[in-house]
C-alpha positions as CSV (number, residue, x, y, z in Angstrom):
1,M,-37.9,-210.9,-188.7
2,S,-34.0,-211.0,-188.5
3,S,-32.2,-213.3,-190.9
4,P,-29.1,-213.1,-193.1
5,L,-31.4,-214.1,-196.0
6,T,-35.1,-214.2,-196.8
7,V,-36.5,-215.6,-200.0
8,A,-39.7,-214.4,-201.7
9,F,-41.5,-216.2,-204.5
10,D,-43.9,-214.7,-207.1
11,A,-47.0,-216.8,-207.7
12,D,-48.5,-216.5,-211.2
13,D,-46.3,-218.0,-213.9
14,T,-43.6,-218.7,-211.3
15,L,-45.3,-221.3,-209.0
16,W,-48.2,-222.1,-211.3
17,H,-49.3,-221.6,-215.0
18,N,-51.4,-218.6,-215.6
19,E,-50.7,-216.3,-218.6
20,D,-51.3,-219.0,-221.2
21,A,-55.0,-219.2,-220.1
22,F,-55.2,-215.4,-220.6
23,E,-53.7,-215.6,-224.0
24,A,-56.3,-218.2,-225.0
25,A,-59.0,-215.9,-223.6
26,E,-57.6,-213.1,-225.8
27,H,-57.9,-215.3,-228.9
28,H,-61.5,-215.9,-227.8
29,F,-62.1,-212.2,-227.4
30,N,-60.8,-211.8,-231.0
31,E,-63.4,-214.2,-232.2
32,I,-66.1,-212.6,-230.3
33,V,-65.5,-209.1,-231.8
34,A,-64.5,-210.3,-235.2
35,P,-67.7,-208.8,-236.8
36,W,-66.4,-205.4,-235.8
37,A,-62.6,-205.5,-235.8
38,E,-59.7,-207.5,-237.1
39,A,-57.7,-209.4,-234.5
40,D,-54.7,-207.0,-234.4
41,E,-57.1,-204.0,-233.9
42,A,-59.0,-205.9,-231.3
43,Q,-55.8,-206.7,-229.4
44,R,-54.5,-203.1,-229.6
45,V,-57.8,-201.7,-228.2
46,L,-57.9,-204.3,-225.4
47,L,-54.3,-203.6,-224.4
48,D,-55.0,-199.8,-224.5
49,F,-57.9,-200.3,-222.0
50,E,-55.8,-202.6,-219.8
51,R,-52.9,-200.2,-219.7
52,A,-55.1,-197.1,-219.2
53,R,-57.3,-198.5,-216.4
54,V,-55.0,-200.8,-214.4
55,G,-54.7,-198.1,-211.8
56,L,-58.6,-198.2,-211.5
57,Y,-59.2,-201.9,-212.1
58,G,-56.1,-203.4,-210.6
59,Y,-54.9,-206.8,-211.8
60,G,-56.4,-210.2,-212.3
61,V,-59.3,-211.9,-214.0
62,K,-62.0,-209.4,-213.0
63,S,-59.9,-206.4,-214.2
64,F,-59.3,-208.3,-217.4
65,C,-63.0,-208.9,-217.9
66,L,-63.9,-205.2,-217.4
67,A,-61.2,-204.3,-220.0
68,M,-62.6,-206.9,-222.5
69,I,-66.1,-205.5,-222.1
70,A,-64.9,-201.9,-222.5
71,A,-62.9,-202.8,-225.6
72,A,-65.8,-204.7,-227.1
73,C,-68.0,-201.7,-226.7
74,E,-65.3,-199.5,-228.1
75,V,-64.6,-201.5,-231.3
76,S,-68.3,-202.1,-231.9
77,N,-69.3,-198.5,-231.4
78,N,-71.5,-199.8,-228.6
79,E,-73.5,-202.0,-230.9
80,I,-72.4,-205.3,-229.5
81,P,-75.4,-207.2,-228.1
82,A,-75.8,-208.0,-224.5
83,A,-75.9,-211.7,-225.2
84,V,-72.3,-211.4,-226.8
85,L,-71.1,-209.4,-223.8
86,R,-72.3,-212.3,-221.6
87,T,-69.9,-214.6,-223.3
88,I,-67.1,-212.4,-222.1
89,V,-68.3,-212.7,-218.5
90,D,-68.5,-216.5,-219.1
91,T,-64.9,-216.5,-220.2
92,A,-64.0,-214.6,-216.9
93,D,-65.9,-217.2,-214.9
94,E,-63.9,-220.0,-216.7
95,L,-60.6,-218.2,-215.8
96,L,-61.6,-217.9,-212.2
97,A,-62.6,-221.5,-211.9
98,M,-59.6,-222.9,-213.9
99,P,-57.5,-225.5,-212.1
100,T,-54.3,-224.3,-210.5
101,K,-51.6,-226.3,-212.2
102,L,-48.2,-226.0,-210.6
103,I,-45.1,-225.6,-212.8
104,D,-42.9,-228.6,-212.8
105,G,-40.5,-228.4,-209.8
106,A,-42.2,-225.5,-208.1
107,T,-43.4,-227.4,-205.0
108,E,-40.0,-229.0,-204.5
109,A,-38.1,-225.7,-205.0
110,I,-40.2,-223.7,-202.5
111,E,-40.1,-226.6,-200.0
112,T,-36.3,-227.0,-200.2
113,V,-35.8,-223.3,-199.9
114,S,-38.1,-222.9,-196.9
115,E,-36.2,-225.6,-195.1
116,K,-33.1,-223.4,-195.0
117,W,-34.4,-219.8,-195.2
118,P,-37.4,-217.9,-194.2
119,T,-39.7,-217.9,-197.2
120,F,-42.9,-216.1,-198.3
121,I,-44.9,-215.2,-201.3
122,I,-45.4,-211.8,-202.8
123,T,-48.0,-211.7,-205.6
124,K,-50.4,-209.1,-207.1
125,G,-53.9,-209.5,-208.4
126,D,-57.4,-210.1,-207.0
127,L,-57.1,-210.9,-203.3
128,H,-59.8,-213.5,-203.2
129,H,-58.7,-215.3,-206.3
130,Q,-55.0,-215.4,-205.4
131,L,-55.6,-216.6,-201.8
132,R,-57.8,-219.3,-203.2
133,R,-55.2,-220.4,-205.8
134,I,-52.5,-220.4,-203.0
135,E,-54.7,-222.7,-200.9
136,I,-55.3,-225.0,-203.8
137,A,-51.7,-225.1,-204.7
138,D,-51.0,-226.0,-201.0
139,V,-47.8,-223.9,-200.7
140,A,-48.7,-221.6,-197.8
141,K,-47.3,-224.2,-195.4
142,Y,-43.9,-223.4,-196.7
143,C,-44.3,-219.6,-196.0
144,F,-44.1,-217.4,-193.0
145,D,-46.5,-215.0,-194.7
146,I,-48.5,-214.3,-197.9
147,E,-48.6,-210.8,-199.5
148,V,-51.2,-210.1,-202.1
149,V,-50.5,-206.5,-203.2
150,A,-52.1,-204.0,-205.7
151,E,-48.8,-203.3,-207.3
152,K,-45.3,-204.6,-207.3
153,D,-43.2,-201.5,-207.3
154,A,-40.3,-200.2,-205.3
155,A,-42.6,-198.4,-202.7
156,T,-44.6,-201.6,-202.2
157,Y,-41.5,-203.7,-201.6
158,R,-40.1,-201.2,-199.2
159,R,-43.3,-201.3,-197.1
160,I,-43.2,-205.1,-197.0
161,L,-39.7,-205.2,-195.9
162,R,-40.2,-202.6,-193.2
163,R,-43.2,-204.5,-191.9
164,H,-41.1,-207.7,-191.7
165,R,-38.0,-206.0,-190.5
166,I,-36.0,-207.3,-193.4
167,E,-33.0,-205.5,-194.8
168,P,-33.2,-205.1,-198.6
169,K,-29.8,-206.5,-199.1
170,N,-31.0,-209.7,-197.3
171,L,-33.9,-210.4,-199.7
172,I,-34.0,-212.5,-202.8
173,M,-37.1,-212.3,-205.0
174,I,-37.9,-215.1,-207.4
175,G,-40.3,-214.4,-210.3
176,N,-41.1,-214.4,-214.0
177,S,-41.3,-210.7,-214.7
178,V,-38.4,-208.3,-215.0
179,V,-40.8,-205.4,-214.6
180,S,-42.3,-206.6,-211.3
181,D,-39.9,-209.1,-209.9
182,V,-36.5,-207.8,-210.9
183,A,-36.3,-204.0,-211.7
184,P,-38.0,-202.8,-208.5
185,L,-36.0,-205.1,-206.3
186,L,-32.7,-203.7,-207.8
187,D,-34.0,-200.2,-207.2
188,I,-34.3,-200.9,-203.4
189,G,-31.0,-202.7,-203.1
190,A,-32.3,-206.3,-203.0
191,R,-31.5,-209.2,-205.2
192,A,-33.6,-211.0,-207.8
193,V,-33.9,-214.1,-209.8
194,H,-35.7,-214.0,-213.2
195,I,-37.2,-217.2,-214.5
196,P,-38.8,-216.4,-217.8
197,Y,-42.2,-218.0,-218.6
198,D,-43.2,-219.1,-222.1
199,V,-45.8,-216.3,-222.4
200,T,-45.5,-212.8,-220.9
201,W,-48.2,-210.3,-220.7
202,A,-47.4,-207.0,-222.7
203,L,-47.6,-204.9,-219.5
204,E,-45.0,-207.2,-217.8
205,T,-42.6,-207.1,-220.7
206,A,-39.5,-205.0,-220.2
207,A,-38.1,-203.1,-223.2
208,V,-34.6,-203.9,-222.0
209,D,-33.0,-206.0,-219.3
210,P,-31.5,-204.3,-216.2
211,A,-27.8,-203.7,-216.5
212,P,-25.6,-206.7,-215.8
213,S,-25.1,-207.0,-212.1
214,D,-24.1,-209.5,-209.4
215,R,-27.6,-208.7,-207.8
216,W,-29.8,-210.4,-210.4
217,F,-29.7,-213.7,-212.1
218,R,-31.6,-215.6,-214.8
219,L,-32.5,-219.2,-214.6
220,E,-34.3,-221.5,-217.0
221,S,-36.1,-223.6,-214.4
222,I,-37.4,-223.0,-210.8
223,S,-35.8,-226.3,-209.9
224,D,-32.4,-224.5,-210.1
225,V,-33.4,-221.9,-207.4
226,P,-32.2,-223.8,-204.3
227,Q,-28.8,-224.4,-205.7
228,L,-28.4,-220.8,-206.9
229,I,-29.4,-219.5,-203.5
230,E,-27.0,-221.9,-201.8
231,S,-24.2,-220.5,-203.8
232,L,-25.0,-217.0,-202.8
233,V,-24.9,-217.6,-199.1
C-alpha cells in the first residue's frame, strides 16, 4: 500500500475498555487464595508467573487464567482444592464473555481518521477473542486490515510494514501502552500517539518515557486523534 500516511490503532484500552476487568479479576484472585497468602504476596506471585511465562502462554484471558492457576498452586503449596481452581476458570469464562464496551469517542475517531487516511488495527492477544471483540465493536469496516499479533515489538512492526509496503516514516500508531505502542515504533522510525488508560498492566508499564521527540505525542482523549493527525500532515 502506498500512501503518505497510514494510521494504526491498538484495540484493548485504546478502542474499548479492558484492563479494569482484569484488575477486578485480580482482586477476586486475591480473595480466592486468601487462606494461603496475603494480597500483596498473591499479586507478586501472579505477576511473576505472567512475566515468566508470557513467551509460552502469550497474552489474553486464557494466558491470564493459566497464570492464576499456576500462582494459586504455588502459594498454596499445591493444596488448593480443585473446586477452588474451578472458580478461576469461571473467572476466565466471565472475562471472555464480558461485553465489549467502546471508549467514549473511539468509534468517531477511527471513522473520521479512516475517511482521510488508510487505517488498520494492530493488537495482540488471543486471536479468537480479539477477532470476536473487533466484530462486536463493529470497527473492522473502517480498516483495510486487522493484525492480531503474538507480540508488539520492533520486529513485528517491521514485518507488518513490509507486508503492506508502508514506509516506517509514514506510519502513526495510536495506543495506550508506551511499551507496546510507542517505544517499538520509535525504534523503527515511525511515529506514535500515546493515550493513557486509567489502569495499566504491570508488564505494559514503562519505567520512563521515551526521550522528548517530534515523533511521539501524548493525548488525553482518543477524540483528539483526528485533529492531531491533521496537524502533522
